[in-house]
Residue frames as qw, qx, qy, qz and C-alpha x, y, z in Angstrom:
[[0.000, 0.888, 0.459, 0.000, 0.00, 0.00, 0.00],
 [0.434, 0.388, 0.005, 0.813, 1.25, 3.45, -0.88],
 [0.091, -0.047, -0.402, 0.910, 0.23, 5.20, 2.32],
 [0.424, -0.360, -0.442, -0.704, -3.49, 4.95, 1.55],
 [0.134, -0.127, -0.823, 0.538, -5.38, 5.08, 4.83],
 [0.392, 0.000, -0.003, -0.920, -8.85, 6.23, 3.84],
 [0.059, 0.310, 0.947, -0.059, -12.07, 4.43, 4.73],
 [0.279, 0.067, -0.114, -0.951, -15.28, 5.76, 3.17],
 [0.176, 0.429, 0.883, -0.072, -18.98, 4.91, 3.41],
 [0.187, 0.202, -0.107, -0.955, -21.33, 6.81, 1.13],
 [0.104, 0.436, 0.883, 0.140, -25.01, 6.52, 0.31],
 [0.143, -0.307, -0.254, -0.906, -27.88, 8.72, -0.82],
 [0.381, 0.053, 0.526, -0.758, -30.83, 9.66, 1.38],
 [0.784, 0.246, 0.273, -0.501, -33.60, 7.08, 0.82],
 [0.497, 0.503, -0.665, -0.241, -31.17, 4.99, -1.24],
 [0.962, -0.188, 0.045, -0.195, -30.95, 1.23, -0.90],
 [0.900, 0.173, -0.108, 0.385, -27.26, 0.75, -1.75],
 [0.326, -0.900, 0.225, 0.181, -24.14, 2.04, -0.03],
 [0.734, 0.550, -0.286, 0.279, -20.70, 2.25, -1.59],
 [0.693, -0.687, 0.167, 0.144, -17.83, 1.32, 0.71],
 [0.627, 0.623, -0.354, 0.306, -14.14, 1.92, 0.19],
 [0.721, -0.675, 0.157, 0.013, -11.74, 0.51, 2.77],
 [0.488, 0.646, -0.545, 0.216, -7.98, 0.45, 3.04],
 [0.388, -0.509, 0.643, -0.422, -7.94, -0.93, 6.60],
 [0.233, 0.219, -0.940, -0.120, -7.25, -4.67, 6.66],
 [0.189, 0.177, 0.875, -0.409, -9.93, -5.78, 9.10],
 [0.510, 0.499, 0.239, -0.658, -12.67, -4.08, 7.09],
 [0.436, 0.459, -0.616, -0.468, -11.35, -5.44, 3.80],
 [0.073, 0.085, -0.991, 0.072, -11.41, -8.94, 5.29],
 [0.345, 0.337, 0.668, -0.567, -14.95, -8.45, 6.57],
 [0.532, 0.530, -0.110, -0.652, -16.16, -7.27, 3.15],
 [0.325, 0.349, -0.828, -0.296, -14.51, -10.24, 1.42],
 [0.078, 0.089, 0.957, -0.267, -16.22, -12.66, 3.81],
 [0.429, 0.462, 0.426, -0.649, -19.58, -10.96, 3.35],
 [0.470, 0.507, -0.415, -0.592, -19.19, -11.06, -0.45],
 [0.189, 0.177, -0.961, -0.101, -18.51, -14.80, -0.24],
 [0.108, 0.253, 0.874, -0.401, -21.44, -15.46, 2.07],
 [0.318, 0.704, 0.490, -0.404, -23.92, -13.01, 0.49],
 [0.373, -0.031, 0.508, 0.776, -22.93, -12.53, -3.17],
 [0.084, 0.670, 0.625, 0.393, -26.37, -11.21, -4.08],
 [0.267, -0.924, -0.267, 0.057, -26.14, -8.41, -1.48],
 [0.379, -0.797, 0.293, 0.368, -22.43, -7.63, -1.18],
 [0.800, 0.530, 0.130, 0.249, -20.54, -7.03, -4.42],
 [0.502, -0.535, 0.237, 0.637, -16.86, -6.18, -4.59],
 [0.487, 0.856, 0.114, -0.129, -16.56, -3.58, -7.32],
 [0.522, 0.739, -0.341, 0.257, -12.79, -3.08, -7.32],
 [0.796, -0.442, 0.012, 0.414, -9.55, -4.22, -5.75],
 [0.232, 0.969, -0.086, 0.023, -7.59, -1.03, -6.23],
 [0.711, 0.453, -0.332, 0.424, -3.88, -0.76, -6.98],
 [0.052, -0.638, 0.433, -0.635, -3.33, 1.13, -3.71],
 [0.203, 0.030, -0.919, 0.336, -4.56, -1.93, -1.78],
 [0.402, 0.113, 0.414, -0.808, -8.00, -0.57, -0.99],
 [0.083, 0.282, 0.933, 0.205, -11.24, -2.34, -1.82],
 [0.358, 0.067, -0.017, -0.931, -14.53, -0.89, -3.11],
 [0.041, -0.243, -0.968, -0.050, -17.87, -2.66, -2.63],
 [0.441, -0.290, -0.190, -0.828, -21.62, -2.19, -2.67],
 [0.146, -0.204, -0.912, 0.325, -23.81, -3.33, 0.24],
 [0.227, -0.712, -0.578, -0.329, -27.42, -2.66, 1.26],
 [0.071, -0.582, 0.226, -0.778, -27.87, 0.53, 3.30],
 [0.781, -0.494, -0.108, -0.367, -29.81, -1.58, 5.83],
 [0.874, -0.042, -0.328, 0.356, -26.48, -3.23, 6.76],
 [0.287, 0.495, -0.285, 0.769, -25.00, 0.04, 8.03],
 [0.602, -0.705, -0.374, 0.026, -24.96, 0.58, 11.79],
 [0.196, 0.585, -0.411, 0.671, -23.32, 3.05, 14.12],
 [0.765, -0.560, -0.298, -0.109, -23.09, 1.63, 17.60],
 [0.059, -0.781, 0.495, -0.377, -20.95, 2.95, 20.44],
 [0.449, 0.152, -0.845, 0.246, -19.01, 0.46, 22.58],
 [0.644, -0.591, -0.458, -0.162, -20.85, -0.97, 25.56],
 [0.066, -0.630, 0.466, -0.618, -20.15, 0.56, 28.94],
 [0.756, -0.242, -0.606, 0.052, -19.58, -2.01, 31.70],
 [0.503, -0.805, 0.178, -0.260, -19.47, -1.56, 35.45],
 [0.018, 0.608, -0.775, 0.170, -16.40, -2.76, 37.32],
 [0.646, -0.094, 0.679, -0.334, -18.45, -5.70, 38.66],
 [0.839, 0.481, 0.119, -0.224, -19.47, -6.70, 35.12],
 [0.422, 0.729, -0.538, 0.023, -15.84, -6.53, 33.98],
 [0.281, -0.441, 0.813, -0.256, -14.77, -8.81, 36.84],
 [0.783, 0.150, 0.517, -0.312, -17.52, -11.31, 36.01],
 [0.746, 0.635, -0.140, -0.142, -16.52, -11.32, 32.34],
 [0.161, 0.692, -0.693, 0.123, -12.87, -11.83, 33.32],
 [0.518, -0.243, 0.765, -0.294, -13.79, -14.77, 35.54],
 [0.841, 0.373, 0.296, -0.256, -15.87, -16.36, 32.75],
 [0.551, 0.736, -0.390, -0.055, -12.99, -15.87, 30.33],
 [0.108, -0.557, 0.801, -0.192, -10.52, -17.56, 32.71],
 [0.689, -0.002, 0.654, -0.312, -12.94, -20.44, 33.26],
 [0.804, 0.551, 0.071, -0.211, -13.54, -20.91, 29.53],
 [0.360, 0.734, -0.575, 0.021, -9.81, -20.82, 28.81],
 [0.300, -0.402, 0.833, -0.231, -9.07, -23.41, 31.48],
 [0.785, 0.216, 0.497, -0.299, -11.88, -25.65, 30.18],
 [0.705, 0.676, -0.158, -0.143, -10.60, -25.33, 26.61],
 [0.114, 0.675, -0.721, 0.104, -7.03, -26.07, 27.71],
 [0.545, -0.206, 0.760, -0.287, -8.22, -29.16, 29.61],
 [0.825, 0.384, 0.342, -0.237, -10.11, -30.54, 26.59],
 [0.570, 0.753, -0.321, -0.068, -7.18, -29.93, 24.22],
 [0.052, 0.654, -0.734, 0.179, -4.52, -31.54, 26.34]]
């Protein structure tokens, strides 16, 4: 990539299709997976020379959601569950 670091989502008011352009790896991977799984809804339009990807998706797929806010107690409970799950997974693998 030649320093391209732009991610763009554009759509028209009352439109049904959004055009996405991503240079960030995790979004490019997500779009590729969606295009494989939902070829009728997610179409990759271009794999650009700068490494970015351009695709069309339904506007209904777009969401803006802030990260969840957890209390300290909830964080501790999640940490305990994570430790328990990891120890269970380690026990079944070994």
